[in-house]
Every structure is written in C-alpha cells, then in structure tokens.
MARVO-414909 format. One record per residue (C-alpha): residue in one letter; x, y, z. Coordinates in steps of 0.2 Angstrom, whole numbers, padded with zeros to 4 digits, always signed. Each point is the difference from the previous one (the first is absolute). Layout:
N
AXYZ ...
***
This chain:
682
M+0280+0239-0124 S+0013-0004+0011 G+0000-0004+0018 P+0009+0008+0017 S+0014+0008-0010 A-0011+0010-0011 L-0006+0007+0017 A+0018+0002+0009 A+0006+0010-0020 R-0013+0016+0002 P+0001+0004-0017 T+0001+0020-0005 P-0013+0004-0014 S+0014+0006-0012 E+0005-0021+0001 L-0018-0006-0003 L-0002+0013-0012 D+0014-0008-0010 R-0007-0014+0002 V-0016+0006-0009 V+0008+0008-0014 A+0010-0013-0003 S-0015-0012+0000 L-0009+0010-0015 P+0005-0004-0018 A-0002+0021-0005 G+0006+0003+0019 E+0004+0019+0003 D+0010+0009+0013 R-0008+0014+0006 P+0009+0013+0011 Q-0018+0009+0003 Q-0006-0019+0007 R+0014-0004+0011 E+0000+0019+0009 M-0017-0004+0005 A+0003-0018+0006 D+0014+0006+0009 A-0009+0015+0006 V-0013-0009+0006 M+0012-0013+0009 A+0006+0016+0008 A-0016+0004+0007 F-0007-0018+0007 E+0019-0002+0008 S-0004+0016+0010 G-0016+0000+0003 T-0003+0019-0012 H-0013+0000-0009 L+0003+0005-0018 S-0011+0006-0015 V+0005-0005-0017 Q-0005+0008-0017 G+0005-0012-0012 P-0007+0004-0019 T-0005-0014-0011 G+0014-0012-0004 V+0013+0000+0015 G-0008-0016+0005 K-0007+0005+0015 S-0008-0018+0008 V+0015-0009-0001 A+0009+0017+0007 Y-0010-0002+0016 L-0002-0019+0000 L+0018-0004+0000 P+0002+0007+0016 A-0015-0007+0009 V+0009-0017-0006 A+0017+0005+0005 R-0008+0005+0019 A-0012-0016+0001 A+0018-0009+0000 A+0002+0009+0017 G-0018-0005+0006 H-0008+0018-0006 R-0017-0003-0007 T-0007+0013-0013 V-0018+0005-0005 V+0000+0008-0017 V-0017+0011-0002 T-0007+0002-0018 S-0014+0012-0007 S-0009-0013-0010 K-0004-0019+0000 A+0007+0000-0015 L+0016+0004+0004 Q+0001-0012+0014 D-0003-0014-0012 Q+0014+0005-0012 L+0013+0002+0016 G-0007-0018+0009 G-0004-0008-0018 A+0019+0005-0010 D+0010+0012+0011 L+0003-0010+0015 P-0001-0017-0010 F+0013+0004-0011 L+0012+0009+0013 A-0001-0016+0010 E+0005-0010-0014 V+0014+0010-0005 L+0006+0004+0017 D+0010-0014+0013 V-0009+0008+0013 P-0013-0008+0008 V-0014+0012+0002 R-0020-0003+0004 H-0014+0011-0007 A-0018+0001+0000 V-0015+0010-0006 L-0012+0004+0013 K-0019+0009-0006 G-0013+0005+0011 R-0014-0013+0006 A-0011+0005-0016 N+0013-0008-0011 Y-0001-0016+0004 L-0016-0013+0001 C-0008-0003+0017 Q-0001-0019+0004 A-0013+0003+0013 A-0009+0011-0014 V+0002-0013-0015 A-0006-0015+0014 E-0017+0010+0004 T-0001+0005-0021 R+0001-0020-0001 V-0013-0001+0013 Q-0012+0013-0010 L+0002-0008-0016 L-0001-0020+0002 G-0006+0003+0017 P+0006-0017+0016 G-0006-0011-0010 G+0007+0007-0018 E-0020+0005-0005 Q+0001+0016-0013 H-0007+0015+0011 S-0004+0018-0008 L+0014+0011+0000 D-0006+0018+0006 L+0009+0012-0010 G-0007+0018+0002 E+0008+0018+0005 G+0001-0004+0018 L+0015-0013-0004 E+0008-0007+0015 P+0021+0004-0001 S+0001-0012+0012 G-0008-0016-0013 G-0016-0003+0009 P-0016-0001-0014 V+0002+0008-0013 A-0018+0004-0011 D-0013-0009-0014 G+0003+0007-0016 D+0017-0001-0007 P+0005-0014-0007 A+0016+0008-0007 L+0004+0003+0017 R-0002-0016+0007 K+0010-0009-0015 E+0015+0013+0004 I-0001-0006+0020 E-0003-0019-0005 S+0017+0003-0010 L+0008+0007+0014 L-0004-0012+0012 D+0006-0014-0012 W+0017+0012-0002 A+0001+0000+0019 E+0002-0019-0001 E+0016+0001-0009 T+0006+0016+0004 A+0019-0001+0009 T-0003+0017+0006 G-0018+0008-0001 E+0006+0016-0005 L-0009+0007-0012 A+0015+0007-0011 E+0002-0018-0004 L-0017+0001-0013 S+0004+0004-0016 D-0017+0006-0004 P-0006+0011+0017 P-0015-0002+0008 S-0014+0011+0001 D+0000+0011+0018 A-0017-0008+0004 A+0006-0017-0003 W+0016+0001+0008 S-0007+0011+0014 A-0010-0016+0004 L+0014-0012+0004 S+0013+0014+0007 V+0001+0010+0017 G+0007+0017+0005 P+0010+0000+0014 G-0014+0009+0012 E-0011-0016-0004 C+0013-0015+0004 V-0005-0008+0017 G+0020-0005-0001 A+0011-0015+0000 S-0002-0004+0019 R-0022+0001-0002 C-0001-0009-0018 S+0000-0018-0002 H+0007+0004-0016 A+0016+0006+0005 E+0011-0014-0004 E-0003+0001-0018 C-0003+0020-0001 F+0010+0007-0016 S+0002+0019+0010 E+0006-0010+0016 Q+0010-0010-0013 A+0006+0016-0008 R+0006+0008+0016 E+0008-0015+0008 R+0011+0000-0017 A+0003+0019+0002 G+0005-0004+0016 R+0016-0012-0005 A+0003+0011-0014 D+0015+0014+0002 I-0008+0011-0014 V-0019+0003+0002 V-0010+0007-0015 V-0015+0011+0005 N-0010+0013-0007 A-0004+0017+0003 H-0020-0004+0006 L+0008-0015+0010 Y+0014+0011+0009 A-0014+0015+0007 A-0011-0014+0009 H+0015-0008+0007 V+0003+0019+0004 Q-0019+0001+0010 A+0005-0016+0008 G+0012+0007+0010 G+0013-0011-0009 Q-0006-0019-0001 L-0004-0003-0016 L+0017-0003-0010 P+0014-0010+0009 E+0015+0012+0010 H+0011+0008-0011 D+0014+0013+0005 Q+0001+0004-0020 L-0014+0007-0010 V+0002+0006-0019 I-0014+0011-0008 D+0000-0003-0020 E-0009+0014-0011 A+0001+0010+0016 H-0009+0016-0010 E-0017-0008+0000 F+0000-0008+0019 E-0003+0015+0010 D-0019+0001-0010 A+0002-0019+0001 M+0001+0002+0020 V-0013+0015+0000 G-0013-0011-0008 A+0004-0016+0009 L-0002+0009+0019 G-0016+0008-0008 V-0017-0004+0008 S-0015-0001-0013 M-0018-0003+0003 T-0013-0004-0016 G-0017-0006+0002 W+0005-0014-0009 R+0008-0007+0015 L-0014+0003+0012 R-0012-0011-0014 N+0013-0013-0001 L+0001-0001+0018 A-0021-0001+0000 G+0004-0014-0011 V+0014-0008+0012 H-0012+0001+0015 D-0016-0006-0009 R+0007-0016-0006 C+0007-0003+0015 V-0018+0003+0011 A-0014-0003-0012 D-0012+0002+0012 A+0003+0017+0005 P-0002+0012-0018 T-0007+0017+0006 V+0021+0001+0008 G+0005-0002-0019 M-0012+0012-0006 V+0004+0013+0011 L+0018-0001-0005 G-0007+0000-0017 A-0009+0014+0004 S+0014+0009+0009 A+0011-0003-0019 D-0013+0008-0010 A-0001+0016+0012 L+0019+0001+0001 D+0002+0000-0019 D-0012+0013-0002 A+0008+0010+0011 L+0016-0001-0007 D-0007+0002-0016 A-0011+0019+0006 A+0019+0004+0009 Y+0012-0004-0015 R-0010+0010-0012 A+0000+0014+0013 A+0019+0000+0005 T+0004+0000-0020 A-0010+0014-0001 D+0009+0010+0011 R+0016-0005+0000 G+0002-0011-0015 S+0004-0014+0009 G-0006-0014+0012 R+0009+0006+0015 L-0010+0002+0017 T+0013+0014+0009 G-0013+0001+0017 E-0014-0010+0007 L-0006-0013-0007 P-0016+0007-0010 D-0017-0003+0011 E-0005-0013-0014 V+0015-0010-0001 A+0004+0002+0020 E-0020-0007+0004 A+0005-0014-0014 L+0013-0004+0009 T-0009+0000+0018 Q-0012-0011-0009 A+0011-0014-0008 D+0008+0000+0017 L-0013-0006+0010 A-0006-0012-0014 V+0018-0009+0000 D+0001+0001+0017 R-0019-0011+0001 A+0007-0011-0013 T+0017-0003+0010 S-0012-0004+0017 S-0013-0009-0010 L+0017-0013-0008 R+0007-0001+0017 E-0018-0006+0008 V-0001-0012-0013 S+0016-0009-0001 K+0002+0000+0018 A-0020-0008+0003 A+0006-0013-0014 G+0014-0004+0009 H+0011-0007-0015 A+0014-0011+0001 P+0016+0010+0001 A+0010-0001-0017 S-0021-0005-0009 T-0003+0007-0019 A-0012+0008+0010 A+0010+0007+0015 H+0013+0006-0016 R-0017+0008-0009 F-0006+0012+0017 E+0016+0005+0004 R+0005+0006-0019 A-0016+0009+0001 I+0004+0008+0018 R+0016+0006-0007 T-0009+0008-0016 A-0012+0006+0011 D+0015+0007+0013 A+0011+0008-0015 V-0015+0010-0007 A-0003+0007+0019 D+0018+0004+0003 S-0001+0008-0019 L-0020+0012+0005 H+0013+0006+0018 A+0015+0007-0009 L-0011+0008-0013 R-0011+0007+0012 G+0014+0006+0013 D+0005+0020-0003 L+0012+0004-0011 H+0017-0001+0006 P+0016+0012-0007 G+0009-0010-0015 Q-0018-0009-0006 V-0011+0002-0012 R-0016-0006-0004 W-0012-0002-0016 I-0011-0007-0011 A+0006-0009-0015 E-0010-0004-0015 G+0003-0019-0002 R-0002-0009-0019 T-0019-0005+0003 G-0004+0018+0001 R-0003-0002+0020 H+0010+0010+0013 S+0012-0006+0016 L+0006+0011+0014 Q+0018-0001+0001 L+0014+0003+0015 T+0018+0001+0000 R+0015+0010+0003 I+0010+0009-0011 D+0015+0003+0013 I+0004-0018+0001 G+0019+0002+0007 P-0003+0002+0018 T-0011-0016-0002 L+0013-0011-0006 R+0013+0009+0009 A-0010-0006+0018 M-0006-0017-0008 A+0013-0007-0012 W+0016+0010+0001 E+0001+0003+0017 R-0010-0014+0010 R-0002+0001+0017 D-0007-0011+0013 P-0012+0007+0017 D+0006-0004+0015 D-0013-0008+0013 D-0006+0017+0005 G-0004+0006-0017 D+0014+0012-0001 E+0010-0003-0016 E+0019-0003+0001 E+0011-0006-0016 G-0001-0014-0006 A+0010-0014-0014 P+0003+0016-0014 G-0007-0002-0016 P+0011-0008-0017 T+0012+0010-0009 V-0012+0005-0015 V+0006+0002-0021 L-0010+0010-0009 C+0003-0002-0018 S-0008+0004-0017 A+0004+0006-0017 T-0010+0018+0004 L+0004+0005+0018 D-0001+0017+0008 P+0011+0003+0012 G-0013+0006+0013 T-0010-0018-0002 A+0009-0008+0017 W-0004+0017+0008 R-0019-0001-0003 L+0002-0021+0006 G+0008+0004+0016 L+0015-0002-0003 D+0019+0008+0001 A+0010-0009-0014 K+0013+0003-0010 Y-0004+0005-0018 L+0010-0007-0015 A-0003+0004-0019 V+0007-0014-0011 D+0006+0006-0018 S-0010-0010-0014 P+0012-0014-0011 F-0010+0005-0016 D+0008+0014-0013 F-0018+0011-0001 R+0008+0012-0008 R+0005-0010-0015 N-0017-0012-0001 G-0015+0011+0007 L-0006+0018-0006 L-0013+0009+0010 Y-0013+0009-0012 V-0013+0015+0007 P-0010+0004-0017 R-0007+0018+0001 L-0016-0003+0005 P-0018+0008+0006 R+0002-0003+0019 P-0010-0012+0007 S-0015+0012+0005 S-0001+0007-0019 Q-0014-0007-0010 E+0009-0005-0014 W+0015-0010+0013 P-0010-0017-0005 D+0001+0000-0018 A+0016+0007+0000 V+0004-0016+0012 A-0008-0013-0012 D+0010+0008-0015 E+0018-0003+0008 L-0005-0016+0006 V-0004-0005-0018 H+0017+0006-0007 V+0009-0009+0014 L-0008-0015-0004 E+0002-0001-0018 R+0019+0006+0002 C+0002-0014+0013 G-0011-0014-0010 G-0009-0002+0016 R+0012-0005+0015 T-0007+0014+0010 L-0006+0001+0018 A-0009+0015+0004 L-0007+0004+0016 F-0012+0009+0005 T-0005+0010+0018 S-0021-0002-0003 H-0010-0015-0008 R-0011+0015-0009 M+0015+0003-0011 L+0004-0014-0002 R-0014-0008-0006 R-0003+0018-0011 S+0019-0001-0006 V-0002-0020-0004 E-0015+0003-0010 A+0008+0014-0010 V+0015-0011-0007 R-0009-0013-0004 E-0008+0009-0011 R+0013+0006-0007 L+0015-0016-0001 G-0016-0011-0005 D+0010-0018+0001 M+0014+0004+0011 V-0002-0011+0019 V-0006+0014+0013 L+0000-0008+0016 A-0012+0010+0013 Q+0000-0004+0019 G-0021-0003+0005 D+0000-0014-0017 A+0005-0014+0008 P+0012-0004+0017 N+0014+0010+0004 R+0013-0014-0001 V-0008-0008-0015 L+0003+0017-0010 Q+0016+0003+0006 Q+0006-0018-0007 R-0009+0003-0017 F+0013+0019+0001 L+0012-0012+0002 D-0003-0013-0012 D-0003+0011-0014 E+0015+0012-0004 H-0012+0011-0010 A-0013+0002+0012 S-0003+0016+0011 L-0009+0000+0016 F-0010+0013+0007 A+0000+0002+0019 T-0003+0009+0017 A+0007-0001+0018 S+0001-0017+0002 F+0013-0003-0015 W+0010+0016+0004 T+0012-0013+0012 G+0001-0018-0002 I+0002-0003-0016 S+0018-0005-0009 S+0001-0001-0019 P+0018+0002-0006 G+0004-0002-0016 T-0008+0010-0016 T-0017-0006+0006 C-0003+0014+0012 S+0012+0014-0013 A-0014+0014+0006 V-0006+0006+0018 V-0012+0014-0005 V-0008+0009+0017 D-0017+0012-0003 K+0006+0011+0012 I+0011+0004+0020 P-0011-0013+0011 F-0004+0014+0014 P-0008-0008+0014 V-0023+0006-0001 P+0000+0015+0011 S-0017-0006+0006 D+0007-0018+0007 P-0003+0002+0019 I+0019-0006+0005 V+0008+0011-0012 E-0013+0015+0005 A+0006-0006+0017 R+0018+0003-0003 C-0001+0015-0008 D-0009+0009+0014 A+0013-0008+0012 V+0015+0009-0011 G-0009+0015-0002 D-0009+0007-0014 E+0016+0009-0009 R+0010-0014+0002 A-0012-0015-0004 F+0005+0000-0018 M+0016-0001+0000 E+0003-0009+0016 V-0015-0015-0004 S-0005-0001-0018 V+0017+0004-0009 P+0008-0011+0008 A-0014-0015-0002 A-0001+0004-0018 G+0021+0001-0004 V-0001-0020+0010 Q-0017-0005-0010 L+0006+0006-0018 A+0020-0008+0006 Q-0009-0015+0001 G-0009+0002-0017 V+0016+0002-0009 G+0008-0012+0009 R-0011-0012-0010 L+0012+0005-0016 I+0019-0007+0000 R+0000-0015+0011 T+0018-0007-0005 A+0016+0007-0007 T-0003-0001-0017 D-0019+0006-0001 R-0003+0015-0009 G-0015+0012-0004 V-0010+0015+0004 V-0008+0008+0014 A-0014+0012-0006 V-0012+0010+0014 L-0011+0008-0007 D-0005+0013+0013 P+0011+0017-0005 R+0002+0005+0019 L+0015-0011-0001 A+0009+0011-0010 E-0009+0018+0006 A-0005+0001+0018 R+0010+0007+0014 Y+0000-0019+0010 R+0005-0008-0014 A+0018-0003+0005 R-0003-0009+0015 I-0010-0012-0009 L+0012-0002-0014 D+0015-0004+0014 R-0011-0016+0003 L+0001-0006-0016 P+0013-0007-0009 R+0015+0009-0008 M-0008-0001-0020 R+0004+0011-0013 R-0014+0012+0000 T-0010+0009-0015 R-0015+0009-0006 D+0001-0003-0020 R-0009-0013-0007 A+0014-0003-0015 D+0011-0003+0016 L-0011-0015+0005 D-0002-0007-0017 A+0020+0001-0003 F+0001-0010+0016 I-0012-0011-0001 D+0007-0006-0019 S+0017-0001+0012 L-0009-0015+0007 D+0001-0008-0017 L-0018-0009+0004 T-0006-0012-0013 
***
C-alpha cells in the first residue's frame, strides 16, 4: 500500500477496476460491473439511496467494494451487511484481502460478529476453575439441561461434552481471534455456549477484569480503526435495537443479498419465549444461590406450565386457523402461564440481587461476573415476558411456533419494519432536554444489492431509493434451457411419482451432475429414496445425511454426484463448470400460507390482492435464486427443469418468469435431451 500521495489522488472506481482486471490472469472487463460501480459511487457522493439488481456474474461484491475503497481515501467509512456469516468470511477472508493486495490504495478492513461468536475470557477463566480448581485439583463438570450460556458449571454425566470443553480450553490458549469460524470442526452448541456470552449477558468492558484480553472487544477495536467493516444482518439488527451503539460511526451502508434482509430483520427484531429459557434461568440461579432451591423449583414449575399452555393453545389455533397465529388477546391459559412466569422471574432476580449484595463480591471478580451475568439473563427473560404479555399493536404479529424438539415457543414481531428502520437507522434523531425530538445526524447512505431484488424492497425497508437493474453478462439464451414438462399439478396424487420419473431421466442423461432443490423435506426424502432405488450405484447426496458443508464439498469434488437439498441450498452454493449441469426444482416455491408472518402480510393487503402481491413475488425471488445456481461463469451451460406445470399454465406465470434469466423454454423432453447432448458431457 502507498502513502499520503494515494490519499490525495482519490482514485475513481473505474481506475481501481482497471487495476483489478489487469491483475487477473483471465481478467474480464464487464460493462455491467462498471455500470454498477459507477452507480454506487454516485449514490455515495450524492447521499442518495440506491437499490441494485445485479444478476450472477456481474461481480457485485467488487462493484460495491471499489467505491467504498475509493471513498475511504476521503475519510468515509462503509459498513457492509451480509445475509450470512459465511458471506462475511468470504468478503473478509478473500475478497477484501485480494483487493488490498492488488490496489495501490491504503484501506483497512475488519469483520465484526456478535459477542456469541467469540470466546469469553471471563467464562474461560471461570470454567478453568470449575475444571481444575484454584489449586489445580480436578472438579466435576455439571452438564445437564440447565447449561449456563455464561460459562458456569455445566452437569455431571456427559464425558464427551467435558472432553469437548477441555479441547476448547486448550484452543483458547493458542487462538489469536477467539472466533468460532476459526475452528475447522465446529463444536456443539452446548460446549460453545459454556465458553461464550451473548450481548445481554456481557457485563461490559468497563466492569470486566478480562476486558484487555477480550476477543470481542478486540474485534470491535479493529472495526473502529477500519475503513470497511463487514457485519451480518443479525448484528446490524442488534445495532439498531441498541440505538446505533454497537457499530462504529459510518456514513455509507451496503446491504448485500438484500432480498433476505427484510425477513432477517423481522426475525432479529422479534421476541421469543420458551419453557427452556425459564429452566435455563432456574439453573443459572441455583448455581449462584445454592441455598435457595425453591426459587429454581418455582421457575421449573412455571416452565412446565408454559410448555403445557403453549402446546394446548397451538393445537387449538392450528385446528381453527391452520396456523399458530394469535390474532386477538392471548388465550387464558397462556396469559396465566406468562403471569406466573413473570412472578417467578421477578423472585429469581430479587434473590440474585440480595445474595450478591450480601456477599460483597470484589468488583470485577469471578463471583461478581457470575452474579451479574445471571441477573442480566433474568432481566432479558423479564423483558421478553413483558413484551409478550402486552397488547398487540397494529403491524405486530404474535404466534406460537413449533420447535424442532416438539416443544413450542411464543413469538412476537413486526411485519412492517419500514417505519422502525426509518426512525431508528435511516433517519436518526436525538431527543432534546425537554423530551421532544429534534433532527439529529442523518443516517447513512444505503445501497441495496442482490441478484434477485424486487423494485419494492427498498420501500418496504423504509427507503426512498433509486432502482437500477443491471443486465446479465451471460448469454442465457445460448447457454441455458428452461424445461417445464407436462406433469400433473402438485396437488395430484400422481405428481410425486412423475417427479421421480423426471429426476431419474435428468440424472441418467447428465451422468449425475444435478442439483435438485425441493420445497419440503418430505418431498426430498421421498424423491431421494425413489431415485436411489432406481439408479443403483449413482452417487445421490441428500441434505440431512451429513453436515451441509460436507455435502457441498462432496458435490463439488465428484463431478458425477448429484445433490438433493431444501431451503439452505437455494442460495449460496456455487458450482461452476460441468459439476452442476442441471438444476431441478420440484415446484414453484410459494411461501407457506399458514406461516403466521405470511398470513399477517396477506391480511394487511386484503384477500383479493394477497396472492399476487405477497405470494407470487416471494415465489419469483426464491425461484430465481434456485435457478441462479446453474450458470456461474460465461462458459457454463446447462438445463433448469421446474417440475411444476403451473409455471407454464397458470395466469400468474408471467410475473414469475419475468424474474428468471432469459433462457430458451420448452415443455418437450426431446428438446431437453437434444440440449443435454449438446453439452458434450463425457
């Protein structure tokens, strides 16, 4: 990197892009990438929000990073929000280091994640004492259902978990970042939660004796010195909730994969309550206040009562509405369970405060940390209970969700987050001494980008933004074919068998090399069993048989393998070349009508408009994401088979087809076979 002369030069994105293209062995100048980079730069300079749809192959990451680099020379900081931690790691571990190497411009970058992604040194120290004792003697490790997220004792009887925690403690002595992503073999949630804390549990740097060695604080310090900071949507939501206190000051914000940002914010800004949270608090309390077990017993009884009430209310709601949504007042049994839980939590909080005060723990001591984290855990549970017991306001939806373990949770969130983001993020305001609001510093200039971005996304996020749709650099009409066979509709009993027939045919013609995407796990498993039975030795990988990252790598490594998967593989996976020569989609991915948030959004626009304004656009975006897995480079060729005849027959088909790449279309298997033959797959 160069010195002050580069700062004075203030290079343009086009100049920087010239250097990037020249540095690549097969560097390709893409007009679409230049168009997007220039538009982002113009948005940053004018302070005008921008929404960009840039198809696969445009090089969106470089197109928004280069203006951020150019503006960094003038002292402007950019925060990039990603849809996932994996994309964070891609930007921070590959894209930004690459740009830093090839560009003669001084720019610093940092990746910042939530506190729970880093080892907590206070929890590590406390757990060492529990394992070894102050004098080095071995202590039993308590490892049970009440595992304390703040790193307290965890319950006897699970040697595997103890061994896992001991391994993490060894790693804690050598890691430079303390970050979960550094581990090639991620630990179990139980082991990691024993040595990490969430933002609500952390006592804060000013009150922690381990602040100087805190990995999370070190990451925040690096972010505070950086010109470009990469975060994920969940952390950005926490930043919004904290009144803009978690991230360093910035005047430019890029939201990548912005089609997912709305739902990510809806989820992150919501409130959830389960019986487990009450049982966990009971364990936290009893480990701090061992001589008051009745408090923990009351919390445990409240947890059982809440579980029973939610189970009963869920059965009643789904029988009545088909979903767990609660449209009016809380059912009596749920309201009563929440009231009793609130009283139990208040009793636990008082007990913790009284015992802590009486003990007179030294400030910043291990014992003081333990009690303060416990009190913060209790306060967070109390806040959730108060929110869930309150009146339901317009724009909010409250529902009972079914968990993986069969237990239920009570959820509350807003379906319209535009006003929230406008007030708390895009147009920040500061209250004056009289409590009135006066205009404060303006929010950041926001750039939204995605390969599948609905023109209305910015409006739903509370932004008045210019919309730009950049053309694809790929020749889809030459390199791709969309095949929609004449099959029974998905509501027909014959449809699953017809899907299996088409899958077998595509896999045989392509010699594997197929990514099959399903809208339900049930259809996935049924199809996998049918195809494996009929294709014998052909490698058919299926989601659920191994961790996702393992399946993805096997698919990429074995050109003749096929991968059958559901939601998590509709985005993110990239397999250029002949490894993925066919993408098969079982049916149009309409959102589930009984999903409480979907149902509430449909109610908000009215029955007559709901399907066309809520379900069809969502299905179009999701289908486009799945189709986008096929052609990843200018030389890729392949077929997309959508095994849902509604894409060729239904009155709304044009609105969905308009979201897809402009490929040739056919309904005849002979055309499909001829195109596959032209791929020359050997």
